[in-house]
Every structure is written in structure tokens, then in C-alpha cells.
TIZA-38287 format. One record per residue: x, y, z of N, C-alpha, C, O in turn. Coordinates in steps of 0.1 Angstrom, whole numbers, m for minus. Example, Ala and Ser with C-alpha at 12.3 -4.5 7.8 and 13.67 -1.06 7.14 Angstrom:
# TIZA-38287
132|m57|78|123|m45|78|132|m33|78|142|m33|85
128|m22|71|137|m11|71|129|0|79|134|11|80
This chain:
# TIZA-38287
m87|m143|732|m75|m151|732|m68|m150|718|m74|m145|708
m56|m154|718|m48|m154|705|m43|m168|702|m40|m176|711
m43|m171|689|m37|m184|685|m22|m182|682|m18|m173|675
m14|m191|688|0|m190|686|3|m196|672|m5|m204|667
15|m193|667|19|m198|654|20|m213|655|26|m218|664
14|m220|645|15|m235|645|17|m239|631|13|m233|621
23|m251|630|26|m257|617|38|m251|610|45|m244|617
41|m255|598|53|m250|591|52|m235|589|42|m229|586
63|m228|591|64|m214|590|67|m210|576|77|m216|570
60|m201|570|64|m196|557|78|m191|556|83|m185|566
85|m194|545|99|m189|544|100|m176|537|110|m169|538
89|m171|531|89|m158|524|75|m152|525|65|m159|524
74|m139|526|62|m132|525|63|m121|515|72|m113|515
52|m120|507|52|m109|496|39|m101|499|28|m107|501
41|m88|499|29|m79|501|28|m70|489|37|m63|485
16|m71|482|13|m64|471|3|m53|474|m7|m55|480
5|m41|469|m4|m29|471|m8|m25|457|0|m20|449
m21|m27|454|m26|m24|441|m30|m10|439|m34|m3|448
m28|m5|427|m31|9|424|m46|10|421|m51|7|411
m53|15|432|m67|18|430|m71|32|433|m82|35|435
m61|41|433|m63|55|435|m66|57|450|m58|53|458
m77|64|453|m81|66|467|m88|54|472|m100|53|470
m81|45|479|m87|32|483|m76|23|488|m64|27|488
m80|12|493|m70|2|498|m73|m12|491|m85|m16|490
m63|m18|487|m63|m32|482|m50|m38|483|m40|m35|476
m48|m47|493|m35|m54|496|m37|m69|495|m47|m74|500
m27|m75|490|m26|m90|490|m14|m94|497|m2|m91|493
m15|m102|508|m4|m108|515|m3|m123|511|m12|m131|512
9|m126|505|11|m140|501|22|m146|509|33|m141|510
19|m158|515|29|m165|523|33|m178|516|25|m186|512
47|m179|514|52|m190|506|60|m200|515|68|m195|524
57|m212|513|63|m223|522|73|m231|514|74|m231|502
82|m237|522|93|m244|515|88|m257|508|93|m260|497
78|m263|514|72|m275|508|57|m273|507|51|m265|514
51|m281|498|36|m280|497|29|m285|510|34|m294|517
18|m278|512|10|m282|524|0|m293|520|1|m299|509
m9|m296|529|m17|m308|527|m26|m308|514|m29|m318|509
m30|m296|510|m38|m295|498|m30|m294|485|m35|m292|475
m16|m296|487|m7|m296|475|m2|m282|471|6|m281|462
m7|m272|478|m3|m258|475|8|m254|484|8|m258|496
18|m247|480|29|m242|488|28|m227|491|38|m221|494
16|m222|491|14|m208|494|0|m206|499|m9|m214|497
m2|m194|506|m15|m190|511|m16|m175|509|m6|m168|508
m29|m171|506|m31|m157|502|m42|m151|510|m53|m157|513
m39|m138|515|m49|m131|523|m51|m117|516|m42|m109|515
m63|m114|513|m67|m102|506|m72|m92|517|m82|m96|524
m66|m81|519|m70|m71|529|m76|m59|521|m69|m51|515
m89|m58|522|m97|m47|515|m96|m48|500|m87|m53|494
m106|m41|494|m108|m42|479|m117|m31|475|m129|m33|472
m112|m18|475|m121|m7|472|m114|5|467|m102|6|468
m122|14|461|m117|26|456|m129|36|454|m140|32|451
m127|49|457|m137|59|455|m133|68|443|m141|74|437
m120|70|441|m115|79|431|m103|72|425|m92|72|431
m104|67|413|m93|60|406|m82|69|403|m84|82|403
m70|64|399|m59|72|395|m63|80|382|m71|75|374
m57|92|380|m60|100|368|m57|92|355|m48|84|355
m65|95|345|m63|90|332|m63|75|331|m56|68|323
m72|69|340|m74|54|339|m86|51|330|m97|56|333
m83|43|320|m94|40|311|m102|28|315|m113|26|310
m97|19|323|m104|7|327|m107|8|342|m101|16|350
m117|0|347|m121|0|361|m109|m5|369|m103|m16|366
m105|3|379|m93|m1|387|m96|m13|395|m87|m21|397
m108|m16|399|m111|m28|407|m112|m40|398|m108|m51|402
m116|m38|386|m116|m50|376|m101|m53|373|m98|m65|372
m93|m43|371|m79|m46|368|m72|m53|380|m65|m63|378
m75|m48|392|m70|m54|404|m74|m68|406|m67|m77|410
m87|m71|403|m93|m84|405|m85|m94|396|m82|m105|400
m83|m90|383|m76|m99|374|m62|m102|379|m57|m113|378
m55|m92|384|m41|m94|390|m42|m102|402|m33|m111|404
m52|m101|411|m53|m109|423|m55|m124|419|m49|m133|425
m63|m126|409|m65|m140|404|m51|m146|399|m48|m157|401
m44|m137|392|m30|m142|387|m21|m144|398|m14|m154|398
m20|m135|408|m10|m136|418|m14|m147|429|m5|m151|436
m26|m151|429|m30|m162|439|m30|m175|432|m34|m185|438
m27|m175|419|m28|m188|411|m42|m194|412|m44|m206|412
m52|m185|413|m66|m190|413|m72|m194|426|m83|m200|426
m65|m192|437|m70|m197|450|m68|m187|461|m56|m183|464
m78|m181|467|m77|m171|477|m82|m177|491|m93|m183|491
m74|m176|501|m77|m183|514|m86|m174|523|m95|m179|529
m82|m161|524|m89|m153|534|m92|m139|528|m83|m133|521
m104|m134|530|m107|m120|528|m108|m113|541|m116|m117|550
m101|m102|543|m103|m93|554|m108|m79|549|m102|m73|541
m120|m75|555|m125|m62|552|m124|m54|565|m131|m57|575
m115|m44|565|m113|m38|578|m124|m30|583|m126|m29|595
m133|m24|574|m144|m16|579|m153|m13|567|m149|m15|555
m165|m7|569|m175|m6|559|m175|8|553|m184|16|555
m164|11|546|m163|23|538|m161|19|523|m155|9|520
m166|27|514|m165|24|500|m151|22|495|m149|13|487
m142|30|500|m128|29|495|m121|17|501|m109|15|498
m128|8|508|m122|m4|513|m130|m16|509|m126|m28|511
m142|m15|503|m150|m26|499|m157|m25|486|m164|m34|482
m157|m14|479|m165|m12|467|m162|m22|456|m171|m25|448
m150|m27|456|m147|m37|445|m156|m49|446|m159|m55|436
m160|m53|458|m169|m64|460|m183|m62|454|m191|m71|453
m186|m49|452|m199|m45|446|m199|m43|431|m209|m41|425
m187|m44|425|m186|m43|411|m188|m57|405|m181|m67|408
m198|m59|396|m202|m73|392|m191|m81|386|m189|m92|389
m183|m74|377|m172|m81|370|m161|m85|380|m156|m96|380
m157|m75|388|m146|m78|398|m150|m88|408|m143|m97|412
m163|m87|413|m168|m96|423|m168|m110|418|m165|m120|425
m172|m112|405|m172|m125|399|m159|m132|399|m157|m144|402
m148|m124|396|m135|m129|396|m131|m133|411|m125|m144|412
m134|m125|421|m130|m129|434|m138|m141|439|m133|m150|446
m151|m142|435|m159|m154|439|m153|m166|433|m153|m177|440
m148|m166|421|m141|m177|415|m129|m182|422|m125|m194|420
m123|m174|430|m111|m178|438|m115|m185|450|m106|m191|458
m128|m186|453|m134|m195|464|m127|m192|477|m121|m201|483
m128|m180|482|m122|m177|496|m128|m186|506|m140|m189|506
m120|m190|516|m125|m199|526|m128|m193|539|m134|m199|548
m125|m180|541|m128|m173|553|m130|m158|550|m122|m152|542
m140|m152|555|m143|m137|554|m142|m132|568|m150|m135|577
m133|m122|570|m131|m116|584|m135|m101|583|m131|m94|574
m144|m97|592|m149|m83|593|m150|m79|607|m149|m87|616
m151|m66|610|m153|m61|624|m166|m66|630|m175|m69|623
m166|m65|643|m178|m70|650|m191|m62|647|m202|m67|647
m189|m49|643|m200|m41|640|m207|m45|627|m218|m40|624
m201|m53|619|m207|m58|606|m215|m70|607|m221|m75|597
m215|m76|619|m222|m89|620|m237|m87|617|m244|m79|623
m243|m95|608|m257|m93|604|m266|m95|616|m277|m88|616
m263|m103|625|m272|m105|637|m274|m93|646|m282|m93|655
m266|m82|643|m268|m70|651|m280|m62|647|m283|m52|653
m287|m67|637|m300|m61|632|m298|m47|630|m305|m38|636
m290|m43|620|m287|m29|617|m300|m22|613|m300|m9|616
m309|m29|608|m321|m22|603|m333|m23|612|m344|m19|609
m331|m28|624|m342|m30|634|m348|m16|638|m341|m6|638
m361|m16|642|m367|m4|646|m371|m4|661|m375|7|666
m369|m15|667|m373|m15|682|m364|m6|690|m352|m5|687
m369|1|699|m361|10|707|m351|3|716|m354|m8|721
m340|9|719|m330|4|728|m326|15|738|m328|27|735
m320|11|749|m315|21|759|m301|18|761|m296|7|761
m294|30|764|m279|28|767|m271|25|754|m277|24|743
m258|23|756|m249|19|745|m249|4|744|m242|m2|751
m257|m1|734|m257|m15|731|m251|m17|718|m251|m8|709
m246|m30|715|m240|m32|702|m251|m30|691|m247|m25|680
m263|m34|693|m273|m33|683|m276|m18|680|m278|m14|669
m277|m10|691|m279|4|689|m268|11|682|m270|19|673
m255|7|685|m244|13|678|m244|9|663|m242|18|655
m247|m3|660|m248|m7|646|m259|1|639|m257|5|627
m270|3|646|m281|11|639|m277|26|638|m281|32|628
m269|31|648|m264|44|646|m255|46|634|m256|56|627
m247|36|632|m238|36|620|m246|36|607|m244|43|598
m257|27|607|m265|27|595|m273|40|593|m275|44|582
m277|46|605|m284|59|604|m275|70|598|m279|78|590
m262|69|602|m252|79|597|m250|77|583|m249|87|575
m250|65|578|m248|63|564|m261|67|556|m260|72|545
m272|65|562|m285|70|556|m285|85|555|m289|91|545
m279|92|565|m278|106|565|m269|110|553|m272|120|545
m258|103|552|m249|107|540|m256|104|527|m253|112|517
m264|94|526|m272|91|514|m281|103|511|m282|107|499
m287|108|521|m296|120|519|m288|132|514|m292|140|505
m277|135|521|m268|146|517|m263|145|503|m263|154|496
m260|132|499|m255|130|485|m266|134|475|m264|140|465
m279|130|479|m290|134|470|m292|149|469|m295|154|459
m291|156|481|m293|170|481|m282|178|473|m285|189|468
m270|172|472|m259|179|465|m257|174|451|m247|178|445
m265|165|447|m263|159|433|m264|170|423|m272|179|423
m254|170|414|m253|180|403|m246|193|407|m245|202|399
m241|194|419|m234|206|424|m221|207|416|m215|197|413
m216|219|414|m204|221|407|m193|216|416|m192|218|428
m183|208|410|m173|201|418|m165|210|427|m161|206|438
m162|222|422|m153|231|429|m161|239|440|m154|247|447
m174|238|441|m182|245|451|m182|238|464|m177|227|465
m186|246|474|m187|240|488|m197|228|487|m195|218|494
m208|230|480|m218|219|479|m212|207|472|m214|195|475
m203|209|462|m197|198|455|m187|191|464|m187|178|464
m180|198|472|m171|191|482|m179|183|492|m175|172|496
m190|189|496|m199|182|506|m204|169|499|m205|158|505
m208|170|486|m213|158|479|m202|147|479|m205|135|480
m190|151|476|m179|141|476|m177|134|490|m175|122|491
m178|142|500|m177|137|514|m188|127|516|m185|116|521
m200|130|512|m211|122|515|m211|109|506|m214|98|512
m207|110|494|m206|98|485|m197|87|491|m199|75|490
m186|92|498|m176|82|503|m182|74|515|m177|63|518
m193|79|521|m199|72|532|m211|63|528|m216|56|537
m215|63|516|m227|56|512|m225|41|514|m214|35|511
m235|34|520|m234|20|521|m234|13|507|m243|16|499
m225|5|504|m224|m2|492|m232|m16|493|m226|m26|497
m244|m15|490|m253|m27|493|m248|m39|486|m249|m50|491
m244|m38|473|m240|m49|466|m228|m56|472|m226|m68|472
m218|m47|476|m206|m53|483|m209|m60|496|m204|m71|498
m218|m54|504|m222|m61|516|m229|m74|514|m226|m84|520
m238|m74|504|m244|m87|500|m234|m97|495|m236|m109|499
m225|m93|488|m214|m103|483|m207|m108|495|m205|m121|496
m203|m100|504|m195|m105|516|m204|m113|525|m199|m124|530
m216|m110|527|m225|m118|535|m227|m132|529|m226|m142|536
m228|m132|516|m230|m145|509|m217|m153|509|m218|m165|511
m206|m147|507|m193|m154|508|m191|m160|522|m185|m171|523
m195|m152|532|m193|m157|546|m202|m169|548|m199|m179|555
m215|m169|543|m224|m180|544|m219|m193|537|m220|m204|542
m213|m191|525|m208|m202|517|m195|m208|523|m193|m220|521
m187|m200|530|m175|m205|536|m176|m204|551|m181|m212|558
m170|m193|556|m170|m191|570|m168|m176|572|m160|m170|566
m176|m170|581|m175|m156|584|m172|m154|599|m179|m159|607
m162|m145|602|m159|m142|615|m160|m127|617|m156|m119|608
m165|m122|628|m167|m108|631|m160|m105|644|m164|m109|655
m148|m98|642|m138|m97|653|m138|m84|661|m142|m74|656
m134|m86|673|m131|m74|682|m118|m77|689|m112|m88|688
m113|m67|695|m100|m67|701|m98|m79|710|m107|m82|719
m88|m87|709|m84|m98|717|m90|m112|712|m86|m122|717
m98|m112|702|m104|m124|697|m94|m131|688|m84|m125|683
m95|m145|687|m87|m152|678|m93|m149|664|m105|m149|661
m84|m147|654|m88|m143|641|m93|m154|632|m101|m151|623
m90|m166|635|m93|m177|626|m84|m178|614|m84|m188|607
m76|m168|611|m67|m168|599|m56|m178|601|m53|m185|591
m51|m180|613|m40|m190|615|m44|m204|611|m36|m212|607
m57|m207|612|m62|m221|608|m60|m223|593|m58|m235|589
m60|m212|585|m59|m214|570|m45|m210|565|m41|m214|555
m38|m202|573|m24|m198|570|m15|m202|581|m12|m195|590
m10|m215|581|m3|m220|592|11|m213|594|16|m208|584
16|m213|606|29|m208|609|29|m193|611|40|m187|612
18|m186|611|18|m172|614|10|m170|627|3|m179|632
11|m158|633|4|m154|645|m3|m141|642|4|m131|638
m16|m140|645|m24|m128|642|m29|m123|656|m37|m131|662
m26|m111|659|m32|m105|671|m42|m94|666|m39|m86|657
m54|m95|671|m65|m85|668|m64|m74|679|m69|m77|690
m59|m63|676|m57|m52|685|m69|m43|686|m71|m36|696
m78|m43|676|m90|m35|675|m99|m39|664|m95|m47|656
m111|m35|665|m117|m25|674|m122|m31|687|m125|m43|687
m122|m23|697|m128|m28|710|m143|m28|709|m149|m21|700
m149|m36|717|m164|m36|718|m168|m24|726|m159|m17|732
m181|m21|727|m186|m11|735|m183|m14|750|m181|m5|758
m184|m27|754|m181|m30|767|m166|m27|771|m164|m23|782
m157|m30|762|m143|m27|764|m140|m12|764|m133|m7|773
m146|m5|755|m142|9|753|m154|17|748|m156|19|736
m163|22|757|m175|29|753|m172|41|745|m181|46|737
m160|47|746|m157|60|739|m157|58|724|m158|67|716
m156|45|719|m156|43|705|m170|47|699|m170|52|687
m180|47|707|m194|50|702|m196|65|704|m206|71|698
m188|72|712|m191|86|715|m179|94|710|m169|95|717
m180|100|698|m169|107|693|m165|118|702|m173|126|707
m152|120|704|m146|129|713|m139|141|706|m134|139|695
m138|152|713|m130|163|707|m116|160|706|m111|150|711
m108|169|700|m94|167|699|m87|164|712|m89|170|722
m78|154|711|m69|151|722|m56|158|720|m49|156|710
m53|168|729|m41|176|727|m28|168|726|m18|174|722
m28|156|731|m16|148|732|m14|140|719|m4|133|718
m23|142|709|m22|134|697|m18|142|685|m21|154|684
m11|136|675|m7|143|663|m16|139|652|m22|128|652
m17|147|642|m25|144|630|m39|139|633|m43|129|627
m46|146|642|m59|142|646|m70|151|641|m69|163|643
m79|145|633|m90|153|627|m100|158|638|m102|151|648
m106|169|635|m116|175|644|m128|166|643|m132|161|632
m135|164|655|m147|156|655|m158|165|659|m157|174|668
m170|163|653|m181|171|656|m193|161|658|m194|151|651
m202|165|667|m213|156|670|m224|156|659|m228|166|655
m228|144|655|m238|143|645|m251|147|651|m261|151|643
m253|148|664|m265|152|670|m268|167|667|m279|171|670
m259|174|662|m261|188|659|m272|190|648|m279|200|647
m274|179|640|m284|180|629|m297|173|633|m297|162|639
m308|179|630|m321|173|632|m326|168|619|m322|172|608
m336|158|619|m341|153|607|m348|164|599|m348|164|587
m354|174|606|m360|185|599|m350|194|591|m353|197|580
m339|197|597|m329|205|590|m323|197|578|m320|203|568
m322|184|580|m317|176|569|m327|176|558|m323|177|546
m340|174|561|m350|174|550|m351|187|543|m354|187|531
m348|198|550|m349|211|543|m338|211|532|m341|215|521
m326|208|535|m315|207|525|m311|220|520|m318|230|522
m300|220|514|m294|233|509|m302|238|497|m301|250|493
m310|229|490|m317|233|478|m330|240|481|m336|247|473
m335|240|494|m347|246|498|m346|261|501|m356|268|503
m334|267|501|m332|281|504|m338|289|493|m337|286|481
m346|300|496|m353|308|486|m343|315|477|m332|319|481
m347|317|464|m339|325|455|m338|339|460|m347|344|467
m326|346|458|m324|359|464|m321|369|453|m314|366|443
m326|381|455|m322|392|446|m310|399|451|m306|397|463
m303|406|443|m290|413|447|m293|422|459|m304|428|461
m283|423|468|m284|432|479|m282|425|492|m277|414|492
m286|431|503|m284|425|516|m291|412|518|m285|403|524
m303|410|512|m310|397|513|m302|386|507|m301|375|512
m296|389|496|m287|379|489|m276|375|498|m272|363|499
m270|385|504|m258|382|513|m263|373|525|m256|363|528
m274|376|531|m279|368|542|m282|354|538|m279|344|545
m289|352|526|m293|339|522|m280|331|518|m279|319|521
m271|338|512|m258|331|509|m251|326|521|m245|315|522
m251|334|532|m245|331|544|m252|319|551|m245|310|556
m265|319|551|m273|308|556|m270|295|549|m268|284|555
m269|296|535|m265|284|527|m252|279|531|m250|267|533
m242|288|533|m228|283|537|m229|276|551|m222|266|553
m236|282|560|m237|276|573|m244|263|573|m239|254|580
m254|261|564|m261|248|564|m252|238|557|m251|226|562
m244|242|547|m235|233|541|m224|228|551|m221|217|552
m219|238|559|m210|235|569|m215|225|580|m208|216|584
m228|227|584|m234|219|594|m235|204|588|m233|195|595
m240|203|576|m241|190|570|m227|183|568|m226|171|571
m217|191|565|m204|186|563|m199|180|577|m192|170|577
m201|187|588|m197|182|601|m204|169|604|m197|160|609
m217|168|600|m223|155|603|m217|144|594|m215|133|600
m214|147|582|m209|136|573|m195|132|578|m191|120|578
m187|142|582|m174|139|588|m175|130|600|m166|122|603
m185|132|608|m186|124|620|m190|110|616|m185|100|623
m198|108|606|m200|94|601|m187|88|597|m185|76|600
m179|96|590|m166|91|586|m158|86|598|m152|75|598
m157|94|608|m150|91|620|m155|78|627|m147|69|630
m168|77|628|m174|66|634|m171|53|627|m168|43|633
m172|53|614|m169|41|606|m154|38|607|m151|26|609
m146|48|606|m131|45|607|m128|39|621|m119|31|622
m135|42|631|m132|37|645|m137|23|646|m135|17|657
m144|17|636|m147|3|637|m137|m5|630|m138|m18|628
m126|1|625|m116|m6|617|m109|m18|625|m106|m16|637
m107|m29|618|m98|m39|624|m84|m34|624|m80|m27|615
m77|m37|635|m63|m35|636|m56|m49|638|m58|m55|648
m49|m53|628|m43|m66|628|m28|m65|629|m22|m57|622
m21|m73|638|m7|m74|639|m3|m88|636|m7|m97|643
5|m90|625|8|m104|621|23|m106|622|31|m99|617
26|m117|629|40|m122|630|42|m134|621|34|m144|622
52|m134|613|56|m145|605|71|m147|606|78|m138|600
76|m157|612|90|m158|615|95|m146|622|90|m143|633
105|m139|617|111|m127|624|105|m114|619|109|m104|623
95|m115|611|88|m103|605|75|m100|612|68|m109|615
72|m87|613|60|m83|619|53|m72|610|60|m63|606
40|m74|608|33|m66|598|21|m60|606|14|m66|613
19|m46|604|8|m39|611|m1|m34|600|2|m27|591
m14|m39|602|m24|m35|592|m36|m29|600|m45|m36|605
m37|m16|600|m47|m9|609|m59|m4|602|m67|3|608
m61|m7|589|m73|m1|582|m72|14|583|m62|20|580
m83|20|588|m84|34|589|m86|38|604|m92|48|607
m82|30|613|m84|32|627|m80|45|632|m70|50|629
m89|52|640|m86|65|646|m84|64|661|m83|52|666
m83|75|668|m77|75|681|m85|67|691|m79|61|700
m98|68|691|m106|60|701|m103|45|700|m102|38|710
m101|41|688|m98|27|685|m83|24|690|m81|14|697
m74|33|686|m60|31|689|m58|31|704|m49|24|710
m65|40|711|m63|42|725|m65|29|733|m59|27|743
m75|21|728|m77|8|735|m64|0|735|m60|m5|745
m59|m2|723|m47|m11|722|m35|m5|729|m27|m12|735
m33|9|728|m21|15|733|m21|19|748|m11|19|754
m33|21|753|m34|26|767|m43|19|776|m40|18|788
m54|13|771|m65|9|780|m67|m6|781|m73|m12|790
m62|m13|771|m64|m28|771|m56|m34|782|m45|m29|785
m60|m45|788|m52|m52|798|m38|m55|794|m29|m55|802
m36|m58|781|m23|m61|776|m17|m49|769|m8|m52|760
m20|m37|772|m16|m26|764|0|m24|765|6|m20|755
6|m28|776|20|m27|777|27|m36|768|37|m33|761
22|m48|767|27|m58|757|25|m53|743|33|m55|734
13|m47|741|10|m42|727|20|m32|723|25|m32|712
23|m23|732|33|m12|729|46|m18|726|53|m13|717
50|m28|733|63|m34|731|64|m41|717|73|m40|710
53|m47|714|52|m54|700|51|m44|689|58|m45|679
44|m33|691|43|m23|681|55|m15|679|57|m9|668
64|m15|688|77|m8|687|86|m15|677|95|m8|671
83|m27|674|92|m35|665|84|m40|653|81|m52|652
80|m31|645|73|m34|633|82|m33|620|90|m24|619
80|m43|612|88|m44|599|81|m37|588|87|m32|579
68|m39|588|60|m33|577|47|m27|582|40|m33|590
45|m14|578|33|m7|583|24|m3|571|29|4|562
12|m7|571|2|m2|561|m3|11|566|m10|11|576
1|22|560|m2|35|565|m17|37|566|m25|35|557
m22|41|578|m36|42|581|m42|54|573|m37|65|572
m55|51|568|m63|61|563|m56|69|552|m58|82|551
m49|63|543|m43|69|531|m34|80|534|m32|89|525
m28|81|546|m19|91|550|m26|103|557|m20|114|557
m38|101|562|m45|111|569|m38|113|583|m32|104|588
m39|126|588|m33|129|601|m40|122|612|m34|122|623
m52|117|610|m60|112|621|m59|97|623|m67|92|631
m49|91|617|m49|76|618|m35|71|621|m34|59|623
m25|80|623|m12|75|628|m9|84|640|m2|94|639
m15|80|651|m14|89|663|1|90|668|9|81|666
4|101|674|17|104|680|21|93|689|33|89|690
11|88|697|14|77|707|19|64|700|26|57|706
15|62|688|20|51|680|34|54|674|43|47|675
34|66|667|46|69|660|59|70|669|70|66|665
57|76|681|69|78|689|74|64|695|85|64|700
66|54|693|72|40|697|83|37|687|92|29|690
82|42|675|92|39|664|104|48|665|115|45|660
102|60|671|113|70|671|113|78|658|106|74|648
120|89|658|120|98|647|129|94|636|128|98|624
140|87|639|150|84|629|150|69|626|145|61|634
156|65|614|156|51|610|164|43|620|173|47|626
160|30|621|167|21|630|175|11|621|169|3|614
188|13|620|196|5|611|195|m10|615|198|m18|606
192|m13|627|191|m28|631|178|m34|627|177|m46|626
168|m25|624|155|m31|620|148|m21|611|139|m13|615
152|m20|598|146|m11|589|131|m14|587|127|m25|588
124|m3|586|109|m4|585|104|0|572|109|11|566
95|m7|566|88|m3|553|74|1|556|67|m5|564
70|12|549|56|16|550|50|17|536|56|21|526
38|12|535|30|12|522|18|21|524|10|20|533
17|31|515|6|40|515|m2|41|502|4|45|492
m14|36|502|m23|37|491|m31|49|492|m39|51|501
m29|58|482|m36|72|483|m37|78|470|m31|74|460
m45|89|470|m45|98|458|m47|112|464|m58|115|470
m38|121|462|m39|135|466|m51|142|459|m55|138|449
m56|153|466|m66|161|460|m80|156|462|m90|162|457
m82|145|468|m96|139|470|m102|145|482|m114|149|482
m95|145|493|m100|150|506|m91|161|511|m79|161|509
m98|170|519|m90|181|526|m92|194|519|m91|196|507
m96|204|527|m99|217|522|m87|226|524|m88|238|520
m77|222|531|m65|230|534|m53|221|535|m54|209|535
m41|227|537|m29|220|539|m30|212|552|m25|201|553
m37|217|562|m39|211|575|m47|198|574|m45|189|582
m57|198|565|m66|187|564|m64|178|552|m71|168|550
m54|181|544|m52|174|532|m48|159|535|m42|156|545
m52|150|525|m49|136|526|m42|133|512|m48|135|502
m29|128|513|m21|126|525|m16|139|531|m14|149|524
m14|138|544|m9|150|552|6|150|550|13|141|554
11|162|545|26|162|542|35|161|554|46|156|553
30|166|566|39|165|578|40|150|581|51|146|586
30|143|580|30|128|582|39|121|572|47|113|575
37|125|559|45|119|549|60|121|551|68|112|550
63|134|555|77|137|557|83|129|569|94|124|568
75|127|579|79|119|591|81|104|587|91|98|591
72|99|579|73|85|574|86|84|565|92|73|566
88|93|557|100|93|548|113|93|555|122|86|551
113|100|566|125|100|575|127|87|582|138|81|583
116|81|587|117|70|596|116|56|588|122|47|593
110|56|577|107|43|570|112|44|556|116|54|550
111|32|549|112|32|535|98|32|530|91|22|530
94|44|525|80|46|521|77|44|507|84|49|498
67|35|504|62|33|490|48|37|489|40|34|498
45|45|479|31|51|478|26|49|463|33|51|454
13|46|462|8|44|449|7|56|441|7|56|428
5|68|447|4|80|439|17|84|432|17|94|424
28|77|435|40|80|428|43|70|417|54|70|411
34|61|415|36|51|405|34|57|391|27|67|389
40|51|381|38|55|367|24|51|363|18|42|369
19|57|352|5|54|348|3|40|344|m9|35|345
13|32|340|11|19|336|14|8|347|14|m4|344
18|13|358|21|4|369|9|2|378|4|11|385
5|m11|378|m8|m14|385|m6|m19|399|m16|m20|407
6|m21|404|8|m25|418|23|m23|422|32|m22|414
25|m23|435|38|m23|441|39|m36|449|29|m40|456
50|m43|449|52|m55|457|65|m54|464|76|m50|459
65|m57|477|77|m58|485|77|m72|491|67|m78|493
89|m78|493|90|m91|498|102|m92|508|111|m84|508
101|m102|517|111|m105|526|112|m119|530|102|m126|530
124|m124|533|125|m137|539|121|m136|553|123|m126|560
114|m146|558|108|m145|572|118|m147|583|115|m144|594
129|m153|580|140|m155|590|152|m146|587|156|m144|575
157|m139|597|168|m131|595|164|m116|596|153|m113|596
174|m107|595|172|m93|597|170|m85|584|167|m74|585
171|m92|573|170|m85|560|156|m79|559|146|m86|561
155|m66|556|142|m59|555|134|m63|543|139|m70|534
122|m58|542|114|m59|530|121|m51|519|126|m41|521
121|m57|507|127|m51|495|117|m50|484|108|m59|483
118|m40|476|109|m38|464|112|m49|454|124|m51|450
102|m56|449|103|m66|439|95|m63|427|98|m68|416
85|m54|428|78|m49|416|72|m36|419|66|m34|430
73|m26|410|81|m27|398|96|m30|401|100|m26|412
103|m35|392|116|m39|395|125|m27|399|124|m17|393
132|m29|410|140|m18|415|151|m14|406|159|m4|409
């Protein structure tokens, strides 16, 4: 079920995108005409707080800098934390002791996460299960992250420009951030924690009156079993990454690792050993990328209505997740109609081709809509992921399409001293979101 908008409607909404390099950190601030019952005339919602690769030439921790700004921009009070999924670039800030202490002092009243993060799913249980069950899926995700942890250890110290170095970077991004998870679990215990799936009431409206939040994803296994079984490329989708089965790797091959290959003397033996090494690195990389896909497919997809404005926040959701909302959900027709009229889009997966499916983009059309201008916010850093133009993040074909269709703001185009981008809009009327920081 969904909760309808209730109570006074905010008259203005401000969305801040913090400069964290390769990661996401967004603050949604809702401003009311008059003070609410607690004497405050604003409500604040933090969506993700993480980074894996800070912007170049940054001397201070980007998450510590962002935490200080969040405290300033919320006037010391944070209402809701939303963590879209369990990837370092979306939650690592909660594992930084200094940054986490600042966020804790803001006393968040609600912590929202995907259903796959619920502690009661017993992610570390060892009892056998049969079929696709929520507990088994949660354990599979944990096992995938454990695989990435092992790969990271195997590639430690590898030259950054080498194949093993690239593999190591891929693996590091999948590592479970235990400190961040512990912080979020504790914050949920001290306030309230909700673990959401498609169609559930978000609980956010209870703390941010006058808005309506639809949870479009992720589906549960009962709703969409394909979320648990990564599928090959769908030819009807655009910017879709290749998926490979993690089952290709055995524990034995993982334990061998790339470091166990024997030293080789020059000649044919060296060529064979080198080829075997490259094949093993490629096999491990396929496994790590599948972990990445699986975690991204647990992303929350939130659609927020406030007055006449509609905001789409999809985390890093990929096609199995999106297909539920767009094609298979009982209300998919209504979802498509709602998604066709979006005022602000948080670009999925830092501009990756695998998170803005063609079936979503074509709802918006290829050209700008003068009657309803659309703003897109993309938090990214080039050069972190992608081995070619086709796999680069951000993907230039997607960026070009977004630049044609939307007013695109991106963190990688900020100056070195600019710590965030802010856009704002009145919630009533047709005026679009406009840049308010840095000053236009």
C-alpha cells in the first residue's frame, strides 16, 4: 500500500548533491510555510552517504566534509536516512568514525533500507535452504561479498594499471562495510528501521508531512524471482551491462588465486602461464561484476510527489529491478504514467549504461519538454570503472541523451572548491528546478 499525502504541503523543496567523487550523497530538504508541531518549519531526508574514490586533489575526507555540510544544511536535525543498497559508494560514510559521529548527533528518526538488508534474514546463517527464499538470497549476497573480499586480498599490491589492479578495484567496491552496517543497525534500533520492497508504505510520510512516496522497487523474490537470477542481456534495453553467472567460479579456483600460478621462464611456457593468468583474472572479474549486479538489483526505487513536483530516486537499480515497476507489477501501467512526468531524476549508478533502461528513458522522449522541464543530477567520477568506451562510467551516449533531454548537473564538472550542487523549486506551479548553489 501507499500513503497519500497528508498534512501541510511543503512550499519549497531543495535537493543538494554533495561532491563525494564516485559515490552518492543527496539531501532533500522540504520547507513549510509555517512551523510544524515540533517548532521546525523544515524536514530533511538524507539519501545515501558513501564514496569509493574521492574527487582528485582532495586533501580532506570527502565524507567528513559532507557530514559537516549536512549538519549545517539541516540545522542540526535529520529526519530520515535512506540507504538505497549495500554498496560502499552508497554507505561508506556511515563507517567513517568522524563522519558517522556527526550524523548520529543529528538524531535521525527513521532509517529506511531495502528488504534484503533486514537483520532477521540471518545473512550469516549456515542452515541449508531449498529454492529461492529471502534468507537464501540474503546469504547469497553475503557470500558474493565474501568472494569479493577474497579477490581483494588476492590482488592486494597489484599495479593499478594492470589487469589485476583493475580487478582489485572492482572487488574493493563490493566489500561489506561492517562499520557502516553496524551504525545503520544501531540507528534503526534507537529510532525506527524499515526494510522496504515494492508497494510497501515507506514510513517517510509520517515524518515529512504533505509528500507522497511510492516504493517502486526492489521487488521481493515472490514478486519477481528474476531479481535473484541474473539474466543475460535483454536486446530491447539500452546501456545494459553484461551479466555473468557467479556459479562459474568454484571455491577451489578462488582459493588458488592469481598468485598461485608458477613462475615462468621465457618462451612458450611463459606465454601459456601468462594466458592462464589472464583467463583466471577474467573469470574472477566476471564473478565480482555479478556481485555488483546482484547488489544493484536490491536498490530502492523511490518516487516522491510534493505539490506539483515529482522526484525519482532509483539508487543503482538495474533491469530486473526496473522491469518489475515498468512491466510486471500489477500497477505497472500507472507506474509508467507517473514516471513519464518526472521533474527531477537522480541519475542511476553514476551514469552507467545499465541503470537507465531504454524502457524508462523513452517514457520521457528524446527532446526537452517545454511544458515540463526536467532536471537530472549525476554524482560521478570518470575513470574509476570501465575498461572501454562501451563500459565507461559515466557512459557518454547516456550523458549525451540526458544533456539533450534534461538540465543535467554533474559533480565531476564542479570546481575543486565546490563541495555541493543545490537545485530548488517551488512545489506549486510549473516553474522547474533551478540552480541555487553554486550561484548561477
